[in-house]
N, C-alpha and C positions, 0 to 999 in steps of 0.2 A: 379732370379728376374723376368724373362719373364713369368715363370709358375705362380708365385704369381700374377702378373699383369693380366694374363688371367683369373685366378680364381676370382679376384675382379671384372673384367668386366662381367663375367658370373653371379656372385651373384647379382650385381647391375643392370644387364640388360643394360649396357652402352657400347658404343664403338663397334668395329668390331672384335669379337673373331676369333681366328685362326682355326675355324672349316672348315675342308676340305682343309687346307693348312698346310705345314710343313715349319717351319722357321729354317734354318741352319745358323751356325755362324762359320766363319773361323777366329780363333784367330790370326794366324800368318799373315794373309793378312788383318785383321780388316775389314772383309766384311760379310754382311748378305745376305742371298739369300732366297727367298720365292718360294716354289714349290707347285703347286696346285695338290691335290690328288683326284682321282675319286673314287667313291664308287664302290666296287666290287659286282655285283649282285649275284655272286656265293659264297660270303662269308658265312661260316657256322654260324656266329654269328649275322651279321646285313644285310645279303643279302635278296633277294626276298623270299627264302624258307629256313629260318634258321633251323639248326638241333641242335644247342647248345642253350638250353633254360634255363638252370639252372646253375648259377655260385656259388651256395652255397658251393661247394667243396672248393673254394678258401677262403671263409669266415670262414669255420670251422677248418681249419688247419693252423698252423703257419709255416709249412714246405714247403709251396708252392714255395718259392724262396730260400730254404735252400741250403747249400753246403754240399755234403756228405764228411765225413772224408775220406781222402785217406790213403792207406797203406804207411808206412814209405818209403820215397824216391820217391813217386809219387805225381803228382799234383792232387788237389781236383777237382771234377766235379760238375756241377750244377745238382740238382735233389732233390727229396724228401728224407728225412732222416728217416730210419726205427726207430720205437720206441725202445729205449734202445740200440741203435747202438754204444754206447760209449760216446765220447766227445760231448758236446753240439755243435749244428750247428752254424757256422758263418753266420751272417745275413748281407745282403747288407746294407750299409749306417749306420752301427753302431752295 
């Protein structure tokens, strides 16, 4: 619900979006906490001298967040699934 509200605020240009802030929620204690985040000037994506300039890799493949099939009796690990590696990859959220 909070993410949907943030999206609506950004689309409409209304309210105070959580840019530069992280909202945490403790369900057991029924508490919200807001943490201010500073921008990292050395960040390779959004810092002063970015080295990551192209995110097309993530748009072109559906395997970016796939789970590799694990050998029988082992746990699956996150990572790209090679083409034709057997069973279809399980996707987060559905």
